[in-house]
PQR file of N, CA, C, O and H, with PARSE charges and radii, in Angstrom:
ATOM      1  N   MET A   1     190.597  69.500  33.594 -0.4000 1.5000
ATOM      2  CA  MET A   1     189.312  69.168  34.104 -0.0000 2.0000
ATOM      3  C   MET A   1     189.450  68.042  32.826  0.5500 1.7000
ATOM      4  O   MET A   1     189.618  67.020  33.492 -0.5500 1.4000
ATOM      5  N   LYS A   2     189.481  67.622  31.473 -0.4000 1.5000
ATOM      6  CA  LYS A   2     189.870  66.846  30.507 -0.0000 2.0000
ATOM      7  C   LYS A   2     190.974  66.012  30.546  0.5500 1.7000
ATOM      8  O   LYS A   2     190.995  64.863  30.105 -0.5500 1.4000
ATOM      9  H   LYS A   2     189.344  68.452  30.932  0.4000 1.0000
ATOM     10  N   PHE A   3     192.114  66.737  31.206 -0.4000 1.5000
ATOM     11  CA  PHE A   3     193.304  65.732  31.780 -0.0000 2.0000
ATOM     12  C   PHE A   3     193.256  64.751  32.689  0.5500 1.7000
ATOM     13  O   PHE A   3     193.793  63.644  32.669 -0.5500 1.4000
ATOM     14  H   PHE A   3     192.097  67.671  31.564  0.4000 1.0000
ATOM     15  N   LEU A   4     192.083  65.606  34.043 -0.4000 1.5000
ATOM     16  CA  LEU A   4     191.770  64.500  34.589 -0.0000 2.0000
ATOM     17  C   LEU A   4     191.078  63.478  34.738  0.5500 1.7000
ATOM     18  O   LEU A   4     191.545  62.461  35.249 -0.5500 1.4000
ATOM     19  H   LEU A   4     191.647  66.505  34.059  0.4000 1.0000
ATOM     20  N   LEU A   5     189.840  63.572  34.315 -0.4000 1.5000
ATOM     21  CA  LEU A   5     188.959  62.621  33.476 -0.0000 2.0000
ATOM     22  C   LEU A   5     189.759  61.143  32.497  0.5500 1.7000
ATOM     23  O   LEU A   5     189.569  59.940  32.676 -0.5500 1.4000
ATOM     24  H   LEU A   5     189.460  64.399  33.899  0.4000 1.0000
ATOM     25  N   LEU A   6     190.931  62.044  31.168 -0.4000 1.5000
ATOM     26  CA  LEU A   6     192.024  61.080  30.749 -0.0000 2.0000
ATOM     27  C   LEU A   6     192.391  59.994  31.705  0.5500 1.7000
ATOM     28  O   LEU A   6     192.235  58.781  31.565 -0.5500 1.4000
ATOM     29  H   LEU A   6     191.085  63.021  31.022  0.4000 1.0000
ATOM     30  N   LEU A   7     192.963  60.728  32.812 -0.4000 1.5000
ATOM     31  CA  LEU A   7     194.326  60.163  33.505 -0.0000 2.0000
ATOM     32  C   LEU A   7     192.945  58.923  34.189  0.5500 1.7000
ATOM     33  O   LEU A   7     193.131  57.729  33.953 -0.5500 1.4000
ATOM     34  H   LEU A   7     193.089  61.713  32.926  0.4000 1.0000
ATOM     35  N   ALA A   8     191.895  59.264  34.845 -0.4000 1.5000
ATOM     36  CA  ALA A   8     191.297  58.746  35.758 -0.0000 2.0000
ATOM     37  C   ALA A   8     190.811  57.072  34.463  0.5500 1.7000
ATOM     38  O   ALA A   8     190.963  55.852  34.507 -0.5500 1.4000
ATOM     39  H   ALA A   8     191.744  60.234  35.036  0.4000 1.0000
ATOM     40  N   LEU A   9     190.382  57.795  33.776 -0.4000 1.5000
ATOM     41  CA  LEU A   9     189.763  56.561  32.392 -0.0000 2.0000
ATOM     42  C   LEU A   9     191.102  55.810  32.866  0.5500 1.7000
ATOM     43  O   LEU A   9     191.167  55.016  33.805 -0.5500 1.4000
ATOM     44  H   LEU A   9     190.258  58.787  33.740  0.4000 1.0000
ATOM     45  N   PHE A  10     192.007  56.159  32.150 -0.4000 1.5000
ATOM     46  CA  PHE A  10     193.374  55.237  31.879 -0.0000 2.0000
ATOM     47  C   PHE A  10     193.440  54.380  33.007  0.5500 1.7000
ATOM     48  O   PHE A  10     193.316  53.164  32.864 -0.5500 1.4000
ATOM     49  H   PHE A  10     191.953  56.803  31.387  0.4000 1.0000
ATOM     50  N   GLY A  11     193.666  55.021  34.367 -0.4000 1.5000
ATOM     51  CA  GLY A  11     193.682  54.594  35.647 -0.0000 2.0000
ATOM     52  C   GLY A  11     192.570  53.058  35.972  0.5500 1.7000
ATOM     53  O   GLY A  11     192.799  51.914  36.365 -0.5500 1.4000
ATOM     54  H   GLY A  11     193.767  56.009  34.484  0.4000 1.0000
ATOM     55  N   VAL A  12     191.356  53.803  35.563 -0.4000 1.5000
ATOM     56  CA  VAL A  12     190.807  52.366  35.646 -0.0000 2.0000
ATOM     57  C   VAL A  12     191.231  51.246  34.437  0.5500 1.7000
ATOM     58  O   VAL A  12     191.800  50.167  34.600 -0.5500 1.4000
ATOM     59  H   VAL A  12     191.171  54.733  35.244  0.4000 1.0000
ATOM     60  N   LEU A  13     190.800  51.817  33.272 -0.4000 1.5000
ATOM     61  CA  LEU A  13     191.540  50.772  32.295 -0.0000 2.0000
ATOM     62  C   LEU A  13     192.822  49.552  32.825  0.5500 1.7000
ATOM     63  O   LEU A  13     192.749  48.325  32.900 -0.5500 1.4000
ATOM     64  H   LEU A  13     190.338  52.694  33.140  0.4000 1.0000
ATOM     65  N   TRP A  14     193.826  50.386  33.093 -0.4000 1.5000
ATOM     66  CA  TRP A  14     194.662  50.025  33.925 -0.0000 2.0000
ATOM     67  C   TRP A  14     194.850  49.005  35.099  0.5500 1.7000
ATOM     68  O   TRP A  14     195.955  48.591  35.449 -0.5500 1.4000
ATOM     69  H   TRP A  14     193.886  51.382  33.032  0.4000 1.0000
ATOM     70  N   TRP A  15     194.018  48.750  35.502 -0.4000 1.5000
ATOM     71  CA  TRP A  15     193.039  48.143  37.099 -0.0000 2.0000
ATOM     72  C   TRP A  15     193.183  47.170  36.566  0.5500 1.7000
ATOM     73  O   TRP A  15     193.876  46.167  36.738 -0.5500 1.4000
ATOM     74  H   TRP A  15     193.120  49.086  35.218  0.4000 1.0000
ATOM     75  N   VAL A  16     192.166  47.641  35.569 -0.4000 1.5000
ATOM     76  CA  VAL A  16     190.636  46.247  34.924 -0.0000 2.0000
ATOM     77  C   VAL A  16     191.506  45.410  33.781  0.5500 1.7000
ATOM     78  O   VAL A  16     191.025  44.372  33.325 -0.5500 1.4000
ATOM     79  H   VAL A  16     191.604  48.455  35.428  0.4000 1.0000
ATOM     80  N   TRP A  17     192.116  45.636  33.569 -0.4000 1.5000
ATOM     81  CA  TRP A  17     193.029  45.727  32.079 -0.0000 2.0000
ATOM     82  C   TRP A  17     193.326  43.889  32.620  0.5500 1.7000
ATOM     83  O   TRP A  17     192.797  42.964  32.003 -0.5500 1.4000
ATOM     84  H   TRP A  17     192.507  46.479  33.939  0.4000 1.0000
ATOM     85  N   PRO A  18     194.063  43.706  33.602 -0.5600 1.5000
ATOM     86  CA  PRO A  18     195.227  42.850  34.188  0.2800 2.0000
ATOM     87  C   PRO A  18     194.040  41.381  34.634  0.5500 1.7000
ATOM     88  O   PRO A  18     194.282  40.177  34.551 -0.5500 1.4000
ATOM     89  N   LYS A  19     193.271  41.800  34.915 -0.4000 1.5000
ATOM     90  CA  LYS A  19     191.804  40.990  36.250 -0.0000 2.0000
ATOM     91  C   LYS A  19     191.302  40.058  34.675  0.5500 1.7000
ATOM     92  O   LYS A  19     191.120  38.841  34.641 -0.5500 1.4000
ATOM     93  H   LYS A  19     193.074  42.778  34.982  0.4000 1.0000
ATOM     94  N   ARG A  20     191.197  40.766  33.788 -0.4000 1.5000
ATOM     95  CA  ARG A  20     190.229  40.172  31.935 -0.0000 2.0000
ATOM     96  C   ARG A  20     191.174  39.380  32.307  0.5500 1.7000
ATOM     97  O   ARG A  20     191.038  38.712  33.332 -0.5500 1.4000
ATOM     98  H   ARG A  20     191.345  41.755  33.816  0.4000 1.0000
ATOM     99  N   ALA A  21     192.396  39.305  31.482 -0.4000 1.5000
ATOM    100  CA  ALA A  21     193.290  38.506  30.599 -0.0000 2.0000
ATOM    101  C   ALA A  21     193.533  37.647  31.715  0.5500 1.7000
ATOM    102  O   ALA A  21     193.416  36.473  31.365 -0.5500 1.4000
ATOM    103  H   ALA A  21     192.507  39.848  30.649  0.4000 1.0000
ATOM    104  N   ALA A  22     193.902  37.807  33.231 -0.4000 1.5000
ATOM    105  CA  ALA A  22     193.797  36.729  34.375 -0.0000 2.0000
ATOM    106  C   ALA A  22     192.831  35.646  33.828  0.5500 1.7000
ATOM    107  O   ALA A  22     193.226  34.638  33.241 -0.5500 1.4000
ATOM    108  H   ALA A  22     193.997  38.761  33.516  0.4000 1.0000
ATOM    109  N   MET A  23     191.746  35.890  34.030 -0.4000 1.5000
ATOM    110  CA  MET A  23     190.246  35.154  33.322 -0.0000 2.0000
ATOM    111  C   MET A  23     190.516  33.568  32.499  0.5500 1.7000
ATOM    112  O   MET A  23     191.056  33.407  31.404 -0.5500 1.4000
ATOM    113  H   MET A  23     191.425  36.708  34.506  0.4000 1.0000
ATOM    114  N   PRO A  24     190.101  32.791  33.171 -0.5600 1.5000
ATOM    115  CA  PRO A  24     190.405  31.487  32.288  0.2800 2.0000
ATOM    116  C   PRO A  24     188.873  31.869  30.926  0.5500 1.7000
ATOM    117  O   PRO A  24     187.904  32.609  31.092 -0.5500 1.4000
ATOM    118  N   PRO A  25     189.256  30.986  29.642 -0.5600 1.5000
ATOM    119  CA  PRO A  25     188.183  31.638  29.321  0.2800 2.0000
ATOM    120  C   PRO A  25     186.618  30.474  30.043  0.5500 1.7000
ATOM    121  O   PRO A  25     186.402  29.742  31.008 -0.5500 1.4000
ATOM    122  N   PRO A  26     185.709  31.103  28.481 -0.5600 1.5000
ATOM    123  CA  PRO A  26     184.636  29.899  29.427  0.2800 2.0000
ATOM    124  C   PRO A  26     184.635  29.089  28.840  0.5500 1.7000
ATOM    125  O   PRO A  26     184.819  29.127  27.623 -0.5500 1.4000
ATOM    126  N   VAL A  27     184.322  27.570  29.837 -0.4000 1.5000
ATOM    127  CA  VAL A  27     184.507  26.183  29.530 -0.0000 2.0000
ATOM    128  C   VAL A  27     182.901  25.732  28.252  0.5500 1.7000
ATOM    129  O   VAL A  27     182.015  25.069  28.790 -0.5500 1.4000
ATOM    130  H   VAL A  27     184.172  27.540  30.826  0.4000 1.0000
ATOM    131  N   ARG A  28     182.752  25.989  27.238 -0.4000 1.5000
ATOM    132  CA  ARG A  28     181.936  24.543  26.478 -0.0000 2.0000
ATOM    133  C   ARG A  28     181.417  23.506  26.763  0.5500 1.7000
ATOM    134  O   ARG A  28     182.219  22.591  26.578 -0.5500 1.4000
ATOM    135  H   ARG A  28     183.472  26.528  26.801  0.4000 1.0000
ATOM    136  N   PRO A  29     180.045  23.009  27.289 -0.5600 1.5000
ATOM    137  CA  PRO A  29     179.988  21.493  27.325  0.2800 2.0000
ATOM    138  C   PRO A  29     179.618  21.319  25.787  0.5500 1.7000
ATOM    139  O   PRO A  29     179.059  22.026  24.949 -0.5500 1.4000
ATOM    140  N   ASP A  30     180.466  19.436  25.813 -0.4000 1.5000
ATOM    141  CA  ASP A  30     179.991  19.069  24.725 -0.0000 2.0000
ATOM    142  C   ASP A  30     178.875  19.029  24.470  0.5500 1.7000
ATOM    143  O   ASP A  30     178.110  18.811  25.410 -0.5500 1.4000
ATOM    144  H   ASP A  30     180.920  18.861  26.494  0.4000 1.0000
ATOM    145  N   PRO A  31     178.275  19.232  23.027 -0.5600 1.5000
ATOM    146  CA  PRO A  31     177.458  18.534  22.799  0.2800 2.0000
ATOM    147  C   PRO A  31     176.935  16.885  22.340  0.5500 1.7000
ATOM    148  O   PRO A  31     177.598  16.096  21.668 -0.5500 1.4000
ATOM    149  N   PRO A  32     175.859  16.703  22.795 -0.5600 1.5000
ATOM    150  CA  PRO A  32     175.009  14.916  23.079  0.2800 2.0000
ATOM    151  C   PRO A  32     175.416  14.301  22.139  0.5500 1.7000
ATOM    152  O   PRO A  32     174.884  14.492  21.046 -0.5500 1.4000
ATOM    153  N   VAL A  33     176.309  13.527  22.250 -0.4000 1.5000
ATOM    154  CA  VAL A  33     176.149  12.243  21.237 -0.0000 2.0000
ATOM    155  C   VAL A  33     175.319  11.851  20.977  0.5500 1.7000
ATOM    156  O   VAL A  33     174.899  11.228  21.952 -0.5500 1.4000
ATOM    157  H   VAL A  33     176.742  13.371  23.138  0.4000 1.0000
ATOM    158  N   GLU A  34     174.411  11.743  19.860 -0.4000 1.5000
ATOM    159  CA  GLU A  34     173.709  10.823  19.163 -0.0000 2.0000
ATOM    160  C   GLU A  34     173.823   9.677  18.225  0.5500 1.7000
ATOM    161  O   GLU A  34     174.358   9.732  17.118 -0.5500 1.4000
ATOM    162  H   GLU A  34     174.753  12.249  19.068  0.4000 1.0000
ATOM    163  N   ARG A  35     173.195   8.491  18.842 -0.4000 1.5000
ATOM    164  CA  ARG A  35     173.250   7.304  17.238 -0.0000 2.0000
ATOM    165  C   ARG A  35     172.548   7.690  16.545  0.5500 1.7000
ATOM    166  O   ARG A  35     171.390   8.090  16.663 -0.5500 1.4000
ATOM    167  H   ARG A  35     172.761   8.447  19.741  0.4000 1.0000
ATOM    168  N   MET A  36     173.388   7.574  15.525 -0.4000 1.5000
ATOM    169  CA  MET A  36     172.780   7.422  13.940 -0.0000 2.0000
ATOM    170  C   MET A  36     172.179   6.208  13.677  0.5500 1.7000
ATOM    171  O   MET A  36     172.533   5.129  14.153 -0.5500 1.4000
ATOM    172  H   MET A  36     174.329   7.248  15.429  0.4000 1.0000
ATOM    173  N   VAL A  37     170.900   6.472  12.608 -0.4000 1.5000
ATOM    174  CA  VAL A  37     170.415   4.858  12.378 -0.0000 2.0000
ATOM    175  C   VAL A  37     169.893   5.312  10.759  0.5500 1.7000
ATOM    176  O   VAL A  37     169.769   6.408  10.212 -0.5500 1.4000
ATOM    177  H   VAL A  37     170.612   7.349  12.222  0.4000 1.0000
ATOM    178  N   ALA A  38     169.736   4.354  10.451 -0.4000 1.5000
ATOM    179  CA  ALA A  38     169.657   4.233   8.618 -0.0000 2.0000
ATOM    180  C   ALA A  38     168.109   3.877   8.189  0.5500 1.7000
ATOM    181  O   ALA A  38     167.419   2.914   8.526 -0.5500 1.4000
ATOM    182  H   ALA A  38     169.837   3.464  10.895  0.4000 1.0000
ATOM    183  N   CYS A  39     167.908   4.607   7.624 -0.4000 1.5000
ATOM    184  CA  CYS A  39     166.412   4.113   6.977 -0.0000 2.0000
ATOM    185  C   CYS A  39     165.986   3.088   6.979  0.5500 1.7000
ATOM    186  O   CYS A  39     166.987   2.433   6.690 -0.5500 1.4000
ATOM    187  H   CYS A  39     168.468   5.389   7.350  0.4000 1.0000
ATOM    188  N   ALA A  40     165.114   2.318   7.106 -0.4000 1.5000
ATOM    189  CA  ALA A  40     165.156   0.472   6.454 -0.0000 2.0000
ATOM    190  C   ALA A  40     164.727   0.946   4.615  0.5500 1.7000
ATOM    191  O   ALA A  40     165.150   0.142   3.785 -0.5500 1.4000
ATOM    192  H   ALA A  40     164.300   2.850   7.340  0.4000 1.0000
ATOM    193  N   HIS A  41     163.930   2.190   4.058 -0.4000 1.5000
ATOM    194  CA  HIS A  41     163.901   1.736   2.622 -0.0000 2.0000
ATOM    195  C   HIS A  41     164.720   2.165   1.755  0.5500 1.7000
ATOM    196  O   HIS A  41     164.523   1.712   0.627 -0.5500 1.4000
ATOM    197  H   HIS A  41     163.587   2.843   4.733  0.4000 1.0000
ATOM    198  N   CYS A  42     166.314   3.497   1.961 -0.4000 1.5000
ATOM    199  CA  CYS A  42     166.695   3.979   1.439 -0.0000 2.0000
ATOM    200  C   CYS A  42     168.248   4.064   1.710  0.5500 1.7000
ATOM    201  O   CYS A  42     169.164   4.322   0.929 -0.5500 1.4000
ATOM    202  H   CYS A  42     166.474   3.865   2.876  0.4000 1.0000
ATOM    203  N   GLY A  43     168.264   3.733   3.219 -0.4000 1.5000
ATOM    204  CA  GLY A  43     169.673   3.515   3.653 -0.0000 2.0000
ATOM    205  C   GLY A  43     170.151   4.899   4.020  0.5500 1.7000
ATOM    206  O   GLY A  43     171.361   5.050   4.191 -0.5500 1.4000
ATOM    207  H   GLY A  43     167.520   3.524   3.854  0.4000 1.0000
ATOM    208  N   LEU A  44     169.405   5.838   4.148 -0.4000 1.5000
ATOM    209  CA  LEU A  44     170.286   7.549   4.302 -0.0000 2.0000
ATOM    210  C   LEU A  44     170.539   7.469   6.137  0.5500 1.7000
ATOM    211  O   LEU A  44     169.650   7.562   6.984 -0.5500 1.4000
ATOM    212  H   LEU A  44     168.423   5.715   4.009  0.4000 1.0000
ATOM    213  N   LEU A  45     171.426   7.352   6.282 -0.4000 1.5000
ATOM    214  CA  LEU A  45     171.863   8.050   7.902 -0.0000 2.0000
ATOM    215  C   LEU A  45     171.172   8.730   8.415  0.5500 1.7000
ATOM    216  O   LEU A  45     171.254   9.802   7.815 -0.5500 1.4000
ATOM    217  H   LEU A  45     172.148   7.277   5.594  0.4000 1.0000
ATOM    218  N   LEU A  46     170.569   8.799   9.107 -0.4000 1.5000
ATOM    219  CA  LEU A  46     170.278  10.355  10.124 -0.0000 2.0000
ATOM    220  C   LEU A  46     170.654  10.480  11.611  0.5500 1.7000
ATOM    221  O   LEU A  46     171.738   9.986  11.922 -0.5500 1.4000
ATOM    222  H   LEU A  46     170.502   7.928   9.594  0.4000 1.0000
ATOM    223  N   PRO A  47     169.945  11.050  12.552 -0.5600 1.5000
ATOM    224  CA  PRO A  47     169.433  11.130  13.597  0.2800 2.0000
ATOM    225  C   PRO A  47     168.675  10.057  14.257  0.5500 1.7000
ATOM    226  O   PRO A  47     167.835   9.627  13.466 -0.5500 1.4000
ATOM    227  N   GLU A  48     168.643   9.554  15.203 -0.4000 1.5000
ATOM    228  CA  GLU A  48     167.938   8.851  15.992 -0.0000 2.0000
ATOM    229  C   GLU A  48     166.597   9.413  16.369  0.5500 1.7000
ATOM    230  O   GLU A  48     165.521   8.815  16.358 -0.5500 1.4000
ATOM    231  H   GLU A  48     169.326   9.904  15.845  0.4000 1.0000
ATOM    232  N   SER A  49     166.811  10.527  16.669 -0.4000 1.5000
ATOM    233  CA  SER A  49     165.692  11.434  17.507 -0.0000 2.0000
ATOM    234  C   SER A  49     164.910  12.319  15.793  0.5500 1.7000
ATOM    235  O   SER A  49     163.743  12.711  15.803 -0.5500 1.4000
ATOM    236  H   SER A  49     167.685  11.013  16.678  0.4000 1.0000
ATOM    237  N   ASP A  50     165.682  12.449  14.705 -0.4000 1.5000
ATOM    238  CA  ASP A  50     165.268  12.421  13.489 -0.0000 2.0000
ATOM    239  C   ASP A  50     163.805  11.533  12.520  0.5500 1.7000
ATOM    240  O   ASP A  50     162.894  11.801  11.737 -0.5500 1.4000
ATOM    241  H   ASP A  50     166.630  12.130  14.697  0.4000 1.0000
ATOM    242  N   SER A  51     164.319  10.549  13.144 -0.4000 1.5000
ATOM    243  CA  SER A  51     163.814   9.414  12.169 -0.0000 2.0000
ATOM    244  C   SER A  51     162.263   9.163  12.847  0.5500 1.7000
ATOM    245  O   SER A  51     161.801   9.566  13.914 -0.5500 1.4000
ATOM    246  H   SER A  51     165.059  10.331  13.780  0.4000 1.0000
ATOM    247  N   ILE A  52     161.619   8.265  11.692 -0.4000 1.5000
ATOM    248  CA  ILE A  52     160.090   7.497  12.522 -0.0000 2.0000
ATOM    249  C   ILE A  52     160.536   6.509  12.640  0.5500 1.7000
ATOM    250  O   ILE A  52     161.041   5.758  11.805 -0.5500 1.4000
ATOM    251  H   ILE A  52     161.994   7.937  10.825  0.4000 1.0000
ATOM    252  N   GLY A  53     160.357   6.386  13.955 -0.4000 1.5000
ATOM    253  CA  GLY A  53     160.796   4.820  14.465 -0.0000 2.0000
ATOM    254  C   GLY A  53     159.135   3.729  14.422  0.5500 1.7000
ATOM    255  O   GLY A  53     158.079   4.159  14.887 -0.5500 1.4000
ATOM    256  H   GLY A  53     159.947   6.996  14.633  0.4000 1.0000
ATOM    257  N   ASP A  54     159.244   2.656  13.923 -0.4000 1.5000
ATOM    258  CA  ASP A  54     158.837   1.823  13.955 -0.0000 2.0000
ATOM    259  C   ASP A  54     159.296   0.179  14.809  0.5500 1.7000
ATOM    260  O   ASP A  54     159.662  -0.896  14.333 -0.5500 1.4000
ATOM    261  H   ASP A  54     160.102   2.307  13.546  0.4000 1.0000
ATOM    262  N   GLY A  55     159.146   0.473  15.725 -0.4000 1.5000
ATOM    263  CA  GLY A  55     160.398  -0.770  16.742 -0.0000 2.0000
ATOM    264  C   GLY A  55     161.594  -0.707  16.106  0.5500 1.7000
ATOM    265  O   GLY A  55     161.822   0.440  15.720 -0.5500 1.4000
ATOM    266  H   GLY A  55     158.849   1.346  16.112  0.4000 1.0000
ATOM    267  N   GLU A  56     162.425  -1.466  15.851 -0.4000 1.5000
ATOM    268  CA  GLU A  56     163.373  -2.088  15.464 -0.0000 2.0000
ATOM    269  C   GLU A  56     163.710  -1.035  14.110  0.5500 1.7000
ATOM    270  O   GLU A  56     164.692  -0.295  14.176 -0.5500 1.4000
ATOM    271  H   GLU A  56     162.239  -2.397  16.164  0.4000 1.0000
ATOM    272  N   ARG A  57     162.908  -1.032  13.013 -0.4000 1.5000
ATOM    273  CA  ARG A  57     163.044  -0.437  11.546 -0.0000 2.0000
ATOM    274  C   ARG A  57     163.000   1.359  11.809  0.5500 1.7000
ATOM    275  O   ARG A  57     162.193   1.920  12.550 -0.5500 1.4000
ATOM    276  H   ARG A  57     162.110  -1.632  12.959  0.4000 1.0000
ATOM    277  N   HIS A  58     163.978   1.981  11.077 -0.4000 1.5000
ATOM    278  CA  HIS A  58     163.952   3.327  10.932 -0.0000 2.0000
ATOM    279  C   HIS A  58     163.600   4.231  10.093  0.5500 1.7000
ATOM    280  O   HIS A  58     164.656   4.467   9.505 -0.5500 1.4000
ATOM    281  H   HIS A  58     164.634   1.526  10.475  0.4000 1.0000
ATOM    282  N   TYR A  59     162.869   4.841   9.685 -0.4000 1.5000
ATOM    283  CA  TYR A  59     162.574   5.455   8.601 -0.0000 2.0000
ATOM    284  C   TYR A  59     163.100   7.564   8.879  0.5500 1.7000
ATOM    285  O   TYR A  59     163.199   8.298   9.863 -0.5500 1.4000
ATOM    286  H   TYR A  59     162.012   4.650  10.162  0.4000 1.0000
ATOM    287  N   CYS A  60     163.315   7.756   7.157 -0.4000 1.5000
ATOM    288  CA  CYS A  60     163.946   8.861   7.316 -0.0000 2.0000
ATOM    289  C   CYS A  60     162.681   9.636   7.102  0.5500 1.7000
ATOM    290  O   CYS A  60     162.810  10.624   7.824 -0.5500 1.4000
ATOM    291  H   CYS A  60     163.235   7.160   6.358  0.4000 1.0000
ATOM    292  N   SER A  61     161.326   9.717   6.380 -0.4000 1.5000
ATOM    293  CA  SER A  61     160.470  10.129   5.845 -0.0000 2.0000
ATOM    294  C   SER A  61     158.998   9.208   6.337  0.5500 1.7000
ATOM    295  O   SER A  61     158.887   8.026   6.663 -0.5500 1.4000
ATOM    296  H   SER A  61     161.222   8.913   5.794  0.4000 1.0000
ATOM    297  N   GLU A  62     158.045  10.234   6.237 -0.4000 1.5000
ATOM    298  CA  GLU A  62     156.406   9.824   6.469 -0.0000 2.0000
ATOM    299  C   GLU A  62     156.136   8.731   5.495  0.5500 1.7000
ATOM    300  O   GLU A  62     155.507   7.701   5.741 -0.5500 1.4000
ATOM    301  H   GLU A  62     158.135  11.195   5.973  0.4000 1.0000
ATOM    302  N   ALA A  63     156.857   9.177   3.995 -0.4000 1.5000
ATOM    303  CA  ALA A  63     156.317   8.372   2.733 -0.0000 2.0000
ATOM    304  C   ALA A  63     157.160   7.445   2.268  0.5500 1.7000
ATOM    305  O   ALA A  63     157.000   6.896   1.178 -0.5500 1.4000
ATOM    306  H   ALA A  63     157.368  10.013   3.795  0.4000 1.0000
ATOM    307  N   HIS A  64     158.580   7.090   3.439 -0.4000 1.5000
ATOM    308  CA  HIS A  64     159.609   5.836   2.958 -0.0000 2.0000
ATOM    309  C   HIS A  64     158.704   5.173   4.032  0.5500 1.7000
ATOM    310  O   HIS A  64     158.548   3.955   3.947 -0.5500 1.4000
ATOM    311  H   HIS A  64     158.710   7.536   4.325  0.4000 1.0000
ATOM    312  N   HIS A  65     157.986   5.970   5.210 -0.4000 1.5000
ATOM    313  CA  HIS A  65     157.597   4.387   6.347 -0.0000 2.0000
ATOM    314  C   HIS A  65     156.487   3.931   5.872  0.5500 1.7000
ATOM    315  O   HIS A  65     156.376   2.712   6.001 -0.5500 1.4000
ATOM    316  H   HIS A  65     158.112   6.960   5.280  0.4000 1.0000
ATOM    317  N   ARG A  66     155.381   4.604   5.229 -0.4000 1.5000
ATOM    318  CA  ARG A  66     154.392   4.000   4.623 -0.0000 2.0000
ATOM    319  C   ARG A  66     154.743   2.974   3.680  0.5500 1.7000
ATOM    320  O   ARG A  66     154.122   1.912   3.727 -0.5500 1.4000
ATOM    321  H   ARG A  66     155.471   5.595   5.124  0.4000 1.0000
ATOM    322  N   GLU A  67     156.239   3.251   2.282 -0.4000 1.5000
ATOM    323  CA  GLU A  67     156.161   2.218   1.673 -0.0000 2.0000
ATOM    324  C   GLU A  67     156.795   1.451   2.439  0.5500 1.7000
ATOM    325  O   GLU A  67     156.222   0.398   2.158 -0.5500 1.4000
ATOM    326  H   GLU A  67     156.744   4.114   2.244  0.4000 1.0000
ATOM    327  N   GLY A  68     157.426   1.224   3.074 -0.4000 1.5000
ATOM    328  CA  GLY A  68     158.132  -0.036   4.274 -0.0000 2.0000
ATOM    329  C   GLY A  68     157.194  -0.969   4.904  0.5500 1.7000
ATOM    330  O   GLY A  68     157.617  -2.080   5.224 -0.5500 1.4000
ATOM    331  H   GLY A  68     157.891   2.080   3.302  0.4000 1.0000
ATOM    332  N   GLU A  69     155.357  -0.493   5.228 -0.4000 1.5000
ATOM    333  CA  GLU A  69     154.122  -0.646   5.511 -0.0000 2.0000
ATOM    334  C   GLU A  69     153.798  -2.065   4.734  0.5500 1.7000
ATOM    335  O   GLU A  69     153.477  -3.226   4.987 -0.5500 1.4000
ATOM    336  H   GLU A  69     155.014   0.410   4.967  0.4000 1.0000
ATOM    337  N   ALA A  70     154.183  -0.950   3.298 -0.4000 1.5000
ATOM    338  CA  ALA A  70     153.413  -1.981   1.971 -0.0000 2.0000
ATOM    339  C   ALA A  70     154.033  -3.477   1.922  0.5500 1.7000
ATOM    340  O   ALA A  70     153.625  -4.288   1.091 -0.5500 1.4000
ATOM    341  H   ALA A  70     154.444  -0.007   3.093  0.4000 1.0000
TER
END
């Protein structure tokens, strides 16, 4: 009985393995490209989505935004 179970398991693996090896790897989409901006106060480069925008000027933190307004 054990021999038949091992033979059946080996047969299933033999049947599945070549099909799995022939499958192409999954395609991962490239991450979106984001524009980099410089802080108007210190010049630090950061993604536009992480910056605090004030018209054409961008700031890296709220403190630099307040100092830029003064």
